[in-house]
N, C-alpha and C positions, 0 to 999 in steps of 0.2 A: 504494500499500499503506499503509493508514494505522491508528492504533490506535485500537482501540474503547474506549468508557468503561470496560469490563472491564479492559482491558489498562495502562490508564493509574493505575496502583495507589500510592496515597499510602503512603509508608513512614514510619514513626515509631519514633524512639529515645527511651526514658524513662528517664532516670536510670541509663543504662547505665555499667556499671563493669566493668574488665576487671583481673584481679590474677594475676602470675605467681608464686606463693607469696607472700612479704611485700612484692614489689613491684609497687605500682600502676601500670599503665600507660594505663588510661582512667578519668578521674575524673568520674563522673557526669555523663554527657553528655545532654542533650536537645535533640532535632533533628527537625522535620519536614519531609520533602521531598514537595511536591505532585506529584499524579499527572501524570505527561508530563513532568516536569521534568528538566532535565540539570544535575546538580549536580555539582561537582569538589571533591574532599577535597584540600587541597594543603599543604604545610609541609615542613620538613626531615627529613632521614633522621633515625629514630628518634621523630617526632612521634605515633605511633598511628595514622596512616591507612590502611595496610593492615590493622592489626589490626581496626580499626573496621570495615573492609569485610568481612572474613571472619568478623566476628561476625555482621554482616546476612545473609551468605551461609550461615551455620551451618557454617563450617570451624573457628571458634573458639567453645569455650562462653562463655556470659556470666556474669560472676560474680554480678552482680545487677543488676536492672532488666528493663525489657520492650523486646521490638521486635516491631512490628507492620507487617504487610505487607497492603494491601487491606483493611484493618479486621480482620484475623484475627492472633491472637498466634501468633507463630511462634518465639518465643523457645527452646522446647526440641524444636522439628522438626527432622527431618532435612534437610539440604540438598535432596535431591531432591523435599521435598513443600512447599518454600517458594514455587514459581513463579518463581525468579530463574536467569538463567545468567550464567555468570562467564567473563571472558576475561583470560587471564593474559600476563604479556610473555614467558613461554615459551610457544610456541604448542601443545604439547600435544598433536600432531596424530600419530596412528599411522602410522608409516615405511613400513609393508608396505601401506599400503592406498591406492587411488588417492583425488583429491580427492573424488569422488563417494561413495566408501564411507567415507571420514571424516565427511561430511556425513549419511549415512544411518544411522551406527552406531548414535546414541542413539534414533532412532526405531525402529529394528530391536529394539533391546533393549527398547523399550515395545511391541512388538509391533503396530506400527502397519501397518495394510493397505499392500500394496505399492505399488498405483496412488496413496494418499496420500502416501507417501513419495515418490515419483517426482515428485508436483505440489510438494510442499514442496521438495526439493531444487531442483528447477527454478527455482523462486521466488526463493529465496535468491540462488542463482547469477547470476540475471539481476540482481537487486537489487546486488549486490556486482561486476557485470561480471568474473565468473570462469568464465562458460560456456565457453571455450575450454581451460580448465585442468582440467576434469572427470576427463579420464582420466590425468591426470600423477599422480604419486606427489609427496609432500613433498619429497623430495630435488632433485625436478627444478625447484622453485619459489626465487623469490627472496624475501627477508624479509617484504617487502610483501605479496606473493602469498599467503606462509604465514598471515600476519596475518589477510587478509581470510578464509581457510579457516577459520581459528579462530572468527572472528566469524560467518562463515556458519553454522558448527555451533551457535553459540548461536541463532542466529534461526530456525532450523528447530524448536526445541524451544517456539517462540512461548510466551515468558517474560513475566510480568507486570513484570518489571524486568532490565534489563542491568548488570552489576557488572564495570566494567573495572579491572584492577589493572597500572598501568603499562605498557599495553599496546604503547607505541611505543618503550620505553627502549631496544630493542636494534638500533633502525634507525638508519641515518645521517641527518644534519641535513636533507638535501633530502627524503627519502622520510617523514620525520616529519611535515612541511610538508604534502604531499600526502595522508598517511593522517588527519591532523585534518581536513582538508575533507571526506574520504570519510565519517569518523564523525559529521561535523557535519550532512552530507547526509543519513545513514542515520538520524539522530535525528529529522530533519525528516520523512522519509518514513515512519518505523514509529509515531513519537509514544509509544513506551514511555518509563516513567521509567527515567533511567540516572545511575549513580553512576560516577564515574570519579576513581581516584586518581593523582595525579601530584607528583612534586617540583619539576616544572618549570612555574614561574608563567606562563610564555608559553602553554601548552598549556592552564593554567586558564582565563587570561584570553579566550583565544580561542573555548573549546568552552563555558563554562558560561554557564547561566542564570543560576545562583547559584554562589558560592565560598565553602567552608569553609575557614577559615584554621586549622590546628592546631598547638598546639606542646605539647609535654610531656604529651601526653593531654588537652589541654583544648581547647575553642574559643576563640580570639581574637578571631574576627569572621566574622559570616556576612553576605553581601551580594551585589549584583549585581558585575560586574567593574567598572564605573565607581564604585559606592559604595567598594569596599576601595581602589581606585586614589586617588580624589579626596578620600575622607572616611575615612581609616584611624582606628581605635579606640585604636591605640597606638603606640609606636615600632616595636614588632616587626612588626607588619602594614605599616607605612609603609616599613620598610627590606626587607621580605622581596616585596612586590609591586611590581613595575616593574622595567625592565631599559632604562639603568643604575639602581640604587637611588635614593631619594629621598636628597638631600642633607641630612644632620643635623649643625646645628653649635651650640655654645653660645652663649646669647644672655642679656643681663642685662634683667630687667622692669624699667621705670622708669615714675616718676610721670608722670601724663597720658597714659595707654595708649599706651607708646612701649618700645621694645626697641633695646638697644646691640648692636652685632654688627659686627664687622672694623673698627672705627673709625668706623662710620658709627651715625647714629641713625634708628630708622624708626617711622613713626606707624603706629598699629594703627587698623583700620576700628571698631573696637567693645572695650569693655572684656572683659577676660579672667578669668572666675571661678577662684578657687582660686591665684591668682599674686599674689606680695606684693613691694613696692618693694624693688629689689636683689637680688631671687633669680636665682640663676641656672637657667635653663629651656633647653630645645631648641627649635631653631626648624629646621622641614622645609620644603624647596622642591624642586620636581620640577625637574631639569636642563633640561628644556623651556621652563620659567618664568624662565630668566635670560635676559636679551636683552643681549648686547654692543653696546656704542655709546657716543655721548656721552653726558659726565656729566649726569645729571638730579636732581631733587630727592631721589629714593630711588635712590641709586646704591651700589654696594659695590665698591670699588677691589681688583683682583686681578692677580695675576702668574702667566701661564701657564707651566705646568711642561711640558706635553707637548700637542701638539693632532694629533688623529686624523682623518685624511679618509677617509670611507667613501661617497663619493659624492655622494648626495643630502644626506647627513648629516656634519656635522663634530661630533667631542666635543673640548672644552677642559678638561683637566685641570688647575686652577687652584689657587692659594694666596692666601687672603685676607691682610690685614695682619696678623692674629692667628696666622698661623700654620695656620689651618683648611683642610683640603682641601675641594674643590667641583668639581662638575662640571656643564658648560654644554654643553647640545644646540643645535647652530647649524644651522638649516637654509637660510639665506640671509645674504648681507651681507658685509661684508669678510673677506679671509682674513686668519689669526693664524698665528703660530708660534711656537714655543718661546722663551721669554724675554720676550714681549711683555707689555707692562702693557695692561689693559682695564678699563673702567668695566663693571659688570653692572647692569643696570636690572631690577627685578622688580614684579610687580604684586602690592598688597598682599592683595587678595583670593586669591592662591595660596599665601599663608604658611599653614602649619600648624604650631601651637604645643604642646609636649607638656612635662609635667613633668619634674623630674629622673629621678623613677622610672620614666618612660615612659608615663604616662597621658595621653591627649589633653586640652589645656585648650581651651575652648572658650569 
């Protein structure tokens, strides 16, 4: 089951704004989502991601700007005429209907012929592996099964695009992992354009072709999971994407393209535009890019406050000489304990520098 060229609908937001009275919540966003792309909106609570999704769906009015789906201006169209299907975190199933009846309901309301309804319901059930559940009612299903039915109800509508609003937030951790895999497989099989909203950056990293990082109704960065993880535009993105989060510590920019941090001097691989000698800047480094071991040319001395053992991975929560907290991800090597002193070696290429205002220095 693959998406046709017609199904792979491009979605365009052009200077889209949303205000509730005098409060502006979406500030002139421009975004193009290519046909067949899986894009995830991610950000903290209140950043505007669900509001933006509801504007695409037509469930929220646009204060100004335009929304196009498959080349058609849908800004003022009713949700039913936009060619989209939405899946919510609340499954919104009819409790008195069987799974089969829930899947068929929208098609029946559209006066679809009975044989076509049966064909589409069975096809969706096969795709989602819920054929054995068709005669059950929602109350007899687990949370994961109910979410599959909700997705199936969207599939039978044959939409141009799927919109997911935190669909897994009501599930337990283990089930969220398996449902992420199911949704990724579904996108691969259907090929439709999909927009997925979550506050969980792990979901964003594992599902997205591209991630849109939002804060306070503005886009902070758009990029592939690798781009936003390895090359963040600012401190907010650096700190939000990644678990554990990127270490951010104060450093002093020195002459000769060096920085001073935690009692050590680290040479940089290239001059940094926008930094002046003696200026305090922010240094970012991922926990996996710090290697405990023997002292080398570029090493930071640290005191281990707490060592956390997680099987294949250990996390060392350390303090540098200047008192800065820093987290180390260790996958091999010596065992360390709370109270140990350790040298942390880092690769210069892994360092990310930011201005005191939080903008990336390159």
